C-alpha positions, 0 to 999 in steps of 0.5 A: 693831774687832779683827776688822777689824785682824786681817783687814787684818793677815792681808791684808797678810801674805798679800800679802807672802807671795804667798798667793792670796786666792782660794784655788784658781786659776781658769782664765785664758786665756793671751795668744796672744803667750805662746809667742813671749814664753816662747821669747824669754825662754828664749833670753835666760835659759836657766838656772834663776835659782836653781840654774843648771840649763839643762835641765828649766826653765820660765818662771815669772811672779813675779806670777801671770798669773791674778791679774795678767793685765796682767803676763803678757807683761812681761819683768820679771815672768818668771824661769826656774826648773827643775822637776827635780831641785831643783824651784826652781819649786815651792820658790822660785817658790811657796815650797813650795805651788802655791797661793802665789807668791813676789813677790820670787823674782828678788831671792831667786834673786840672793841665793842664787846670790851666797851659793852662788858665794861659798861655792864660792870659799871652799871652793876657797881652803880646799882649795888651802891644805889641799893646799899644807899637805899637800904641804909 
């Protein structure tokens, strides 16, 4: 009984964390429509969803197409992530391990960008006030 509970709990945790239960990623043939879908996505979303970088980006599947081939071409399963220098693709899209995936990458990227932009705005205000104090 305890073993079943442990296995079930591990399975649920793996799903939440996006761990591929099969381990190695088997080869799955991409749809012939993938290049067109990928280019259309990049035209609409040209920058990394996490850091905003506009070069060295790729289109990442929130749910990997080798596990969920039915979602390979769906726009709501795609997110643009950079591969250099921040490597948001590995760090955010795969949570630092290419054997895993991040099923909440879109929400995580939105939260991070909001925090980053808020921090920048606060720093601009602090800098402006410090400059006024120095010049008074």
